[in-house]
One Martini backbone bead per residue (centre of mass of N, CA, C, O) as a GRO file, in nm:
protein
  239
    1MET     BB    1   0.058   0.062  -0.021
    2LYS     BB    2   0.298   0.254   0.005
    3ARG     BB    3   0.403   0.212  -0.283
    4TYR     BB    4   0.148   0.316  -0.426
    5SER     BB    5   0.151   0.601  -0.304
    6LEU     BB    6   0.428   0.679  -0.414
    7VAL     BB    7   0.367   0.640  -0.715
    8ARG     BB    8   0.127   0.833  -0.724
    9ALA     BB    9   0.279   1.086  -0.632
   10LEU     BB   10   0.488   1.081  -0.863
   11ALA     BB   11   0.288   1.100  -1.097
   12LEU     BB   12   0.166   1.371  -1.013
   13ALA     BB   13   0.430   1.532  -1.024
   14ILE     BB   14   0.486   1.483  -1.325
   15LEU     BB   15   0.224   1.607  -1.431
   16VAL     BB   16   0.269   1.889  -1.320
   17PHE     BB   17   0.539   1.938  -1.464
   18LEU     BB   18   0.435   1.906  -1.754
   19ASN     BB   19   0.218   2.125  -1.744
   20THR     BB   20   0.406   2.355  -1.668
   21SER     BB   21   0.598   2.326  -1.907
   22PHE     BB   22   0.386   2.375  -2.125
   23VAL     BB   23   0.305   2.657  -2.045
   24TYR     BB   24   0.614   2.781  -2.051
   25ALA     BB   25   0.677   2.693  -2.357
   26GLN     BB   26   0.508   2.902  -2.446
   27SER     BB   27   0.434   3.173  -2.611
   28ALA     BB   28   0.305   3.484  -2.608
   29GLU     BB   29   0.149   3.443  -2.873
   30ASP     BB   30  -0.004   3.189  -2.789
   31PHE     BB   31  -0.157   3.320  -2.552
   32LYS     BB   32  -0.293   3.541  -2.713
   33LYS     BB   33  -0.459   3.354  -2.899
   34LYS     BB   34  -0.608   3.212  -2.668
   35GLY     BB   35  -0.743   3.459  -2.553
   36GLU     BB   36  -0.904   3.526  -2.809
   37PHE     BB   37  -1.057   3.261  -2.826
   38TYR     BB   38  -1.197   3.265  -2.539
   39THR     BB   39  -1.346   3.527  -2.579
   40LYS     BB   40  -1.524   3.425  -2.819
   41GLN     BB   41  -1.634   3.188  -2.614
   42SER     BB   42  -1.689   3.321  -2.324
   43ASN     BB   43  -1.412   3.234  -2.165
   44TYR     BB   44  -1.289   3.440  -1.932
   45ASN     BB   45  -1.095   3.284  -1.751
   46LEU     BB   46  -0.910   3.170  -1.976
   47ALA     BB   47  -0.845   3.435  -2.107
   48ILE     BB   48  -0.706   3.565  -1.863
   49PHE     BB   49  -0.492   3.353  -1.824
   50ASN     BB   50  -0.357   3.388  -2.109
   51TYR     BB   51  -0.302   3.691  -2.100
   52THR     BB   52  -0.121   3.678  -1.849
   53ARG     BB   53   0.093   3.494  -1.977
   54ALA     BB   54   0.164   3.692  -2.205
   55ILE     BB   55   0.274   3.915  -2.015
   56GLU     BB   56   0.493   3.719  -1.862
   57ALA     BB   57   0.639   3.640  -2.099
   58LYS     BB   58   0.941   3.513  -2.251
   59PRO     BB   59   0.957   3.710  -2.459
   60GLN     BB   60   0.823   3.998  -2.512
   61LEU     BB   61   0.599   4.168  -2.646
   62LYS     BB   62   0.508   4.381  -2.847
   63ALA     BB   63   0.356   4.672  -2.787
   64LEU     BB   64   0.098   4.631  -2.961
   65ASP     BB   65   0.035   4.347  -2.850
   66LEU     BB   66   0.015   4.435  -2.553
   67TYR     BB   67  -0.223   4.619  -2.593
   68ILE     BB   68  -0.419   4.395  -2.691
   69VAL     BB   69  -0.409   4.228  -2.432
   70TYR     BB   70  -0.514   4.440  -2.232
   71LEU     BB   71  -0.775   4.497  -2.386
   72GLY     BB   72  -0.882   4.205  -2.378
   73ARG     BB   73  -0.882   4.170  -2.067
   74ALA     BB   74  -1.076   4.402  -2.013
   75VAL     BB   75  -1.320   4.268  -2.144
   76ASP     BB   76  -1.335   4.027  -1.950
   77TYR     BB   77  -1.372   4.189  -1.691
   78PHE     BB   78  -1.626   4.331  -1.783
   79GLN     BB   79  -1.799   4.070  -1.817
   80GLN     BB   80  -1.744   4.013  -1.493
   81LYS     BB   81  -1.776   4.299  -1.341
   82ASN     BB   82  -1.462   4.401  -1.326
   83PHE     BB   83  -1.409   4.727  -1.341
   84PRO     BB   84  -1.138   4.803  -1.208
   85GLN     BB   85  -0.968   4.608  -1.389
   86ALA     BB   86  -1.055   4.724  -1.657
   87VAL     BB   87  -0.941   5.006  -1.610
   88SER     BB   88  -0.648   4.919  -1.564
   89ASP     BB   89  -0.606   4.787  -1.850
   90ASP     BB   90  -0.682   5.030  -2.022
   91THR     BB   91  -0.463   5.214  -1.907
   92LYS     BB   92  -0.223   5.040  -1.995
   93ALA     BB   93  -0.286   5.051  -2.296
   94ILE     BB   94  -0.255   5.357  -2.323
   95GLU     BB   95   0.038   5.381  -2.223
   96ILE     BB   96   0.165   5.205  -2.440
   97LEU     BB   97   0.068   5.365  -2.688
   98GLN     BB   98   0.189   5.648  -2.609
   99ALA     BB   99   0.498   5.526  -2.619
  100ILE     BB  100   0.472   5.502  -2.913
  101LYS     BB  101   0.655   5.640  -3.193
  102ASN     BB  102   0.636   5.454  -3.493
  103GLU     BB  103   0.335   5.487  -3.545
  104ASN     BB  104   0.060   5.520  -3.704
  105PRO     BB  105  -0.131   5.787  -3.629
  106GLU     BB  106  -0.417   5.684  -3.712
  107LEU     BB  107  -0.398   5.409  -3.574
  108LYS     BB  108  -0.339   5.514  -3.292
  109LYS     BB  109  -0.602   5.672  -3.257
  110ALA     BB  110  -0.796   5.433  -3.289
  111PHE     BB  111  -0.686   5.271  -3.048
  112LEU     BB  112  -0.735   5.488  -2.836
  113GLY     BB  113  -1.038   5.511  -2.872
  114ARG     BB  114  -1.114   5.229  -2.776
  115ALA     BB  115  -0.997   5.257  -2.489
  116TYR     BB  116  -1.169   5.500  -2.401
  117LEU     BB  117  -1.443   5.366  -2.438
  118GLN     BB  118  -1.405   5.127  -2.249
  119ARG     BB  119  -1.335   5.293  -1.993
  120GLY     BB  120  -1.592   5.463  -1.988
  121MET     BB  121  -1.786   5.219  -1.941
  122ALA     BB  122  -1.659   5.133  -1.673
  123TYR     BB  123  -1.700   5.396  -1.523
  124ASP     BB  124  -2.005   5.401  -1.552
  125LEU     BB  125  -2.045   5.124  -1.379
  126GLU     BB  126  -1.900   5.283  -1.126
  127ASN     BB  127  -2.007   5.580  -1.106
  128ASN     BB  128  -1.768   5.747  -1.270
  129LEU     BB  129  -1.839   6.031  -1.427
  130VAL     BB  130  -1.600   6.216  -1.495
  131PRO     BB  131  -1.410   6.007  -1.643
  132ALA     BB  132  -1.623   5.921  -1.844
  133ILE     BB  133  -1.655   6.189  -1.992
  134SER     BB  134  -1.360   6.218  -2.071
  135ASP     BB  135  -1.345   5.958  -2.248
  136PHE     BB  136  -1.578   6.022  -2.442
  137THR     BB  137  -1.449   6.284  -2.546
  138LYS     BB  138  -1.191   6.158  -2.661
  139PHE     BB  139  -1.337   5.977  -2.860
  140ILE     BB  140  -1.488   6.203  -3.017
  141GLU     BB  141  -1.227   6.345  -3.116
  142ILE     BB  142  -1.147   6.088  -3.288
  143GLU     BB  143  -1.478   5.994  -3.336
  144PRO     BB  144  -1.722   6.207  -3.447
  145LYS     BB  145  -1.914   5.980  -3.609
  146ASP     BB  146  -1.956   5.833  -3.343
  147MET     BB  147  -2.262   5.790  -3.151
  148VAL     BB  148  -2.229   5.628  -2.889
  149ALA     BB  149  -2.083   5.838  -2.699
  150TYR     BB  150  -2.308   6.046  -2.690
  151SER     BB  151  -2.510   5.875  -2.536
  152PHE     BB  152  -2.330   5.818  -2.289
  153ARG     BB  153  -2.267   6.114  -2.219
  154GLY     BB  154  -2.557   6.199  -2.178
  155SER     BB  155  -2.600   6.020  -1.926
  156GLU     BB  156  -2.386   6.157  -1.751
  157TYR     BB  157  -2.510   6.439  -1.756
  158TYR     BB  158  -2.781   6.361  -1.635
  159ARG     BB  159  -2.658   6.252  -1.360
  160GLN     BB  160  -2.545   6.566  -1.320
  161ASN     BB  161  -2.772   6.773  -1.420
  162LYS     BB  162  -2.682   6.831  -1.735
  163LEU     BB  163  -2.925   6.894  -1.953
  164ILE     BB  164  -2.818   7.045  -2.200
  165GLN     BB  165  -2.589   6.846  -2.269
  166ALA     BB  166  -2.767   6.595  -2.289
  167ILE     BB  167  -2.955   6.685  -2.517
  168SER     BB  168  -2.735   6.732  -2.726
  169ASP     BB  169  -2.621   6.441  -2.735
  170TYR     BB  170  -2.880   6.290  -2.803
  171ASN     BB  171  -2.940   6.442  -3.071
  172ILE     BB  172  -2.684   6.367  -3.221
  173SER     BB  173  -2.729   6.064  -3.211
  174ILE     BB  174  -3.011   6.061  -3.357
  175GLU     BB  175  -2.936   6.200  -3.627
  176ASN     BB  176  -2.764   5.949  -3.710
  177THR     BB  177  -2.896   5.725  -3.485
  178PRO     BB  178  -3.162   5.590  -3.393
  179ASN     BB  179  -3.216   5.539  -3.030
  180VAL     BB  180  -3.321   5.426  -2.730
  181LYS     BB  181  -3.131   5.562  -2.524
  182SER     BB  182  -3.189   5.859  -2.618
  183TYR     BB  183  -3.496   5.866  -2.596
  184GLU     BB  184  -3.506   5.793  -2.300
  185GLY     BB  185  -3.342   6.029  -2.195
  186LEU     BB  186  -3.537   6.251  -2.296
  187ALA     BB  187  -3.786   6.159  -2.142
  188HIS     BB  188  -3.664   6.207  -1.859
  189ILE     BB  189  -3.596   6.503  -1.886
  190TYR     BB  190  -3.888   6.609  -1.956
  191PHE     BB  191  -4.007   6.509  -1.698
  192ASP     BB  192  -3.831   6.683  -1.504
  193LEU     BB  193  -3.940   6.953  -1.666
  194LYS     BB  194  -4.256   6.910  -1.724
  195GLU     BB  195  -4.252   6.808  -2.041
  196TYR     BB  196  -4.476   6.579  -2.129
  197GLU     BB  197  -4.505   6.583  -2.439
  198LYS     BB  198  -4.204   6.533  -2.495
  199ALA     BB  199  -4.189   6.273  -2.343
  200TRP     BB  200  -4.399   6.117  -2.515
  201LYS     BB  201  -4.260   6.146  -2.785
  202ASN     BB  202  -4.009   5.970  -2.691
  203VAL     BB  203  -4.164   5.720  -2.613
  204HIS     BB  204  -4.282   5.657  -2.896
  205LYS     BB  205  -4.004   5.627  -3.031
  206THR     BB  206  -3.913   5.396  -2.855
  207GLU     BB  207  -4.143   5.198  -2.927
  208ALA     BB  208  -4.090   5.183  -3.231
  209LEU     BB  209  -3.812   5.053  -3.198
  210ARG     BB  210  -3.896   4.808  -3.019
  211ASN     BB  211  -4.079   4.667  -3.227
  212LYS     BB  212  -3.827   4.571  -3.393
  213TYR     BB  213  -3.723   4.384  -3.130
  214GLU     BB  214  -3.932   4.157  -3.068
  215ALA     BB  215  -3.792   3.921  -3.225
  216LEU     BB  216  -3.548   3.939  -2.995
  217GLY     BB  217  -3.707   3.954  -2.702
  218TYR     BB  218  -3.819   4.208  -2.604
  219GLU     BB  219  -3.860   4.361  -2.273
  220HIS     BB  220  -3.992   4.507  -2.023
  221ASP     BB  221  -3.893   4.660  -1.748
  222ASN     BB  222  -3.956   4.788  -1.442
  223GLU     BB  223  -3.849   5.074  -1.501
  224ASP     BB  224  -4.025   5.132  -1.744
  225LEU     BB  225  -4.302   5.098  -1.601
  226LYS     BB  226  -4.261   5.310  -1.382
  227PHE     BB  227  -4.225   5.551  -1.570
  228LEU     BB  228  -4.499   5.533  -1.714
  229ASP     BB  229  -4.669   5.573  -1.459
  230LYS     BB  230  -4.555   5.852  -1.385
  231LEU     BB  231  -4.633   5.992  -1.652
  232LYS     BB  232  -4.936   5.946  -1.642
  233LYS     BB  233  -4.989   6.096  -1.377
  234ALA     BB  234  -4.850   6.374  -1.445
  235SER     BB  235  -5.032   6.400  -1.732
  236GLY     BB  236  -5.330   6.265  -1.692
  237ARG     BB  237  -5.331   5.945  -1.827
  238ASP     BB  238  -5.471   5.758  -1.579
  239LYS     BB  239  -5.801   5.794  -1.646
   0.00000   0.00000   0.00000
């Protein structure tokens, strides 16, 4: 029995050694590719594991590839709702990219824009409004025709009670691409301003867009229904 236990322990030790050797025998590029693969599979734990090994591996990845790894790991942390770590990795990606001297300026700007947008969304979900607005603004400066950040920045302004700025951003977003988030935001703002007809107008536009999404399984959540009840009562339409 003792001999069996000894052999078994030795076998386990060899197996651990082989697995460890296999992990560290792989290159940083191998780990990077595995991280990208597992992210696409929504296996965020394995993606994070492999991206971390890519960061730690020697020789180190080239700067642009290292930026991609940090940005990719930030996405995985974001999906796991680990927003502080997502912010940390997005920040590291930005620092790496800013330190690169000989990269195509337009490509560098585009990469920076993506990192600012990602970090802004993580700040948003941390309720860290000031840096979120700052990052969305930086993204807009780089990609002024991309309307997503206008809608997100509008929401940050609304939460800070900066209603004029919020209305402006929502309207810019809608002019380019009508979207539920911006119409909803405007409905809430006009409700707060007691301009109920304008609030209803944006509610109806929201509903029209949502009808297109019914086939995708969209359903009202409790917050939607509570807001509609409040608007009905405030505007006298509950009778």
